[in-house]
N, C-alpha and C positions, 0 to 999 in steps of 0.2 A: 504494500500500500504506500502510495506517495502522499506528500502533503496536499497535492491537488485533489486526489481521489478520496482522501479521508473525509468522512461525513462531518458536517459542521453546523453549529447553531450560531446565528449572528443576530444581535439585539440592537445595534446602534447604527442605523443607516438613515439617510435622508433620501426620499424617493427622487426628488428633482436632482439632488446632488449625485445620484448614481447614473444620471443620463450620459451615455457615451457622447463625446463631442460630435461625432459624425451624425448622430441622431438629431442633436440640437441644430447642427448646420443644415440638415435636410429640412427640418421644420421652418427654419429661418428662410431658406430658399423658397419653400412652398408659399410662405406668407409674405415674401418680399420685405423681410425685416433685416436691416443691416446691423449685425452684431459682430462683424469681423474683428473688431478691436479686442474681443475677449479671448482670442486664440493666438497661440504662438506660431512660429514658422513651421513647426512640425505638426500642427493641427490640434494640439492639446490646449487645455484651458491655461490662460496666463494671468498671474496675479502676483503682486509684490509682497503682501502681508495679509494678516487676517482681515482687516477692515476692507482692503481692496478685494479680497476673496469674496466677502459678502456682496460687494457691488457686482462682481463678475457673475456670481451665483444668481443674483436677482435679474441681471441682464439676460442670462440664459433662460430664466423662467418666463420672460416676456414672450417666448415662442410657444409656450404651453397655454393655449387659449380656449380649449374646449374639452369636454369629457372624452371625446375620441382621442385627442392628443394624449391624455393621461392613460387611456387604455393602451395605446401604442407604446407609450413610455414604460408602463408597468411590464409589458411583455418583453421589451428590449432589455430592461434591467434584470428581470428574472432569468432570461436566457443566459446572460453574462454571469450572474451570480451562481446559478446552478452548475455552470461549467467549472466552478471552483469548489464543488463538493458541498455547497450549502444546501441543507435539507429543510431548514426552518429559518425564516428571516422576519424580523420586525422592522418596519420602516416608519419614519416620521412623515406625516402628511399634514399639510397646513391648509385650512380653509381660506387663508389669505391668498394662496395661489390657486385655489379651486373655487372660484365664485366670489372672491372678495369678502368672505365671511357671511354671505347670505345663506341661510339654512336650506332653502329650497334648491338653490344652485349647488350647494355642497352635496346634497343627496344625489344629484345627477352625476356629479364628478365621481362620487364614491361608488355608485353603481357600476360605472365604467371600469374603475380600478379593480373592483371585486370580480367583475366578469373576466378580466385578464388574469387575475390571480387564480380563479378556478380553472381556466384553460391551462395555465402553466403547471398547476398541481397535477392535472391529468396527464400532461405531456412530459413534464420534466421531473416530477416527484419532489417539488419544492413547495412548501407551505408559506404563504405570506400573510402577515397580520399587520394592521395599521395602528399607530399611536398618533392621535391628533395632537398637534402642537400649536401653541401660541408663539409668536415671533417677538422675542424680548425687546429688540431695539425698535419695534413698532409702538411700544409703550403698554402700560397696564390696561388701558381702556380697550385697546385693540385685541387684547387676549381674552376679553370677556365673550365676544361673539364666537371666538374659536372654542372656548370651553363649552358654550351652549351647543355648538355643532357637535362637539364630542359627546356631551351628555345625551343629546337627542338621538344619536346614532350608535351608541354603545351597544355591543352585541357580539355576534360571531366574528366579524372581521375587525371592527374597531374595538380594540382591547384595552386601551389606556389613554392617558392624557399626559402631556409634558410641555416643556418649553425649551426652545432653541434660540439661536441668534446671538447678538452681541452681549456677552456675559457681563460686561462692565456697565451696562445701562441700568440705572436704578439699583435697588437692593431687593433681595428675594421677598421681603415682607410686602413690597409694593404690589406684588402679583398674587397675593394670598387669596383674593376674591375668586379669581378664575380657578385656582386649585381647589378651593372650597366647593365651588360649583361641581367640579368633576368628582370630587370625593363623595359628595352627597348623592351623586348618581351611582356610586359604588365602583368607581373606576380606579384601577391601580395607577400610581403616579411615578413619573420620573422627571428629572430636570438637569439640564447642562449646568455644571458648576465645577470650579476647581481646575479648569483648563487655563484660565488666565487670572482668576480672582483669588487664588491661593486657598489655604486651609480655612481662612475666615469665611470665605464665600460658601465653602462646603458646609461648614457648621451652621451658618445662617439658613442655608437652603433646607437642611435637615430640620432645623428648629421651626421655621416659619411655614414651610410648604409640606412637611411630613411625607416625604417621598419614600418609596421602597427601593428605588434605584437612583444612582447619580450618573449622568452622562459625563464621561472623562474622569473627573474626581482626582486627578493625579496630584493636585496641589496639597492634598491631605497629607502627603508624605512629610511635610514640613512641621507637623504638629502631632505629637504622640497622643495628645488628648483627643484630637479629632479622629485619629485612627482608631483609638479605643472606642469612641462613640459609634463609628461605623460598624465595628465588630460586634459590639454589645447590642446594637439595634438590628443586626443581621441584614445590613444593607449590602447591595451589590453594585459594583462599579462597572460601567460600560466603557472599557478602555479601548482607545483607538490609537495604538502606538505610531503607525505610519503617518497618520494625520498630524499627531503632535510633533513629529520630527520635521515634516515638510513646513508646517506653520511656525516652527521654531518656538513652540511652547516648551520644548526641551532642547538641549544642545546637540543631541544626537541619540542614536539607538543605545549606545553604551551608558548614557546617563538617564535613560528612561526609568522611572521608578516602579514599573509594573512588577518586577521580580521582588523588590523590597516590600511592596504592598502585600503581595501574596505571602511572602515569608512572615509578615506581621499578622497574618490571619485574616486579611481582608479577602472577601470573595470577589475575584476579578474575572471578567470575561473579555473577549477580544472581538473587535469589529473593525470595519473599514471606513466608517463615517461617510465620506463622499469619494469613493474609490478613484474615478477617473481624474478628479481634481488633484489627488495626492499620488497618482501613479502607483496605485497599490491594488491588491486583490487579497482575498483571504489566504490564498496560497502563498503570496509574498509575505503576508504578516507572519504566518507560521514559519516560513523559511528564515526570516530575520530573527524571530524569537529563538529558533533553534541555533542559529549562528551566534547570536549575542549572549544568550543565557543558557544555552545547552539544553533547552527544553525538547523533549522527545514525545513519542506517541502517547505514553502514559499521561504526561502533563496535558497534552491537548485533549485526550479523552476526559480528563478531570475538568478542564475548562468547559467543555461542551456539556458535561453533566451539570455543572454549576449554572451555565447559561440556560439550559432547559428548565431547571428548577425555578429560575428567576423569570422565565418568560411569562408574559401577561395573558397567554391563551388559557383555554379551559383544560380540564384534566383529560378529556378524551383526546384532544389534539396532542397534548404532551405524551400520552401513551402511544399514539400513532407515530410521533416523531421518534420516541425512544426506540421503537422497533426498527426504524430506519437506521438509527445509530448502531444498534446491536447487529443487524443483518449484515452491515458492511464491515464489521470488525472481525 
């Protein structure tokens, strides 16, 4: 078994951020939208830093204008993801990019995404679930309609609520209302924190938003008390090492804290975040973790077991995915 064929569970991806550059270029061509400035000479996405990355990301999203665009996107993403052994994937989907936060429009977009997900599961053996996200840098008020869309469509496909975007915009407590809305609907919660804001942002996110998972969370390494809090509360980190390296949230693979966090008892998982932006795949993540920290097959099986246990899907889905993991081993 190779790292590519090894069955994997991935919890932290952004649907639009998984779009292959060629797919976005094709949509831009069809719609006569000029976004040529977001690509480099080799045809990949080009950005200078995290803030510029957000701008490039949102520019790419301007080509996604209809439910059918998202149906096509979902299929393209799942074909690429399944090719790297992923058998279960959770992806962040934002009503802001799917109908501008309007509930009726969101339901149309969601139906198209679900249709592609069902087709991909039948053809490729990969299960996709969606986590509705508010966009942090759009502000607290903009997150409220996103949370309403989440609560109103919580069910088989929409399995959780979270928040992504510019981590340093406002403080976690400012977004508590939207998280309370989702929590009252019974939704599991996650939130990006600790990629840029350090251990303090992780601690505030846990305290004010009461999440089960933290997106990234690597800043926790700087405060033993926060690490202890994560462990004691049985929280799970959705770590995206390749993303952190490319965006310079860490100095390089050798200084990434994922191994130290795991050794400290933190439950860590591995994901690609926005793979074409960061020139990565789940195969590449496993390969670099192997080269950097010596992690092998048993380590990756343990990571996948942790990820499946932390997944926001129902027990029947977990049982189905667990069989896929076992069958391939």
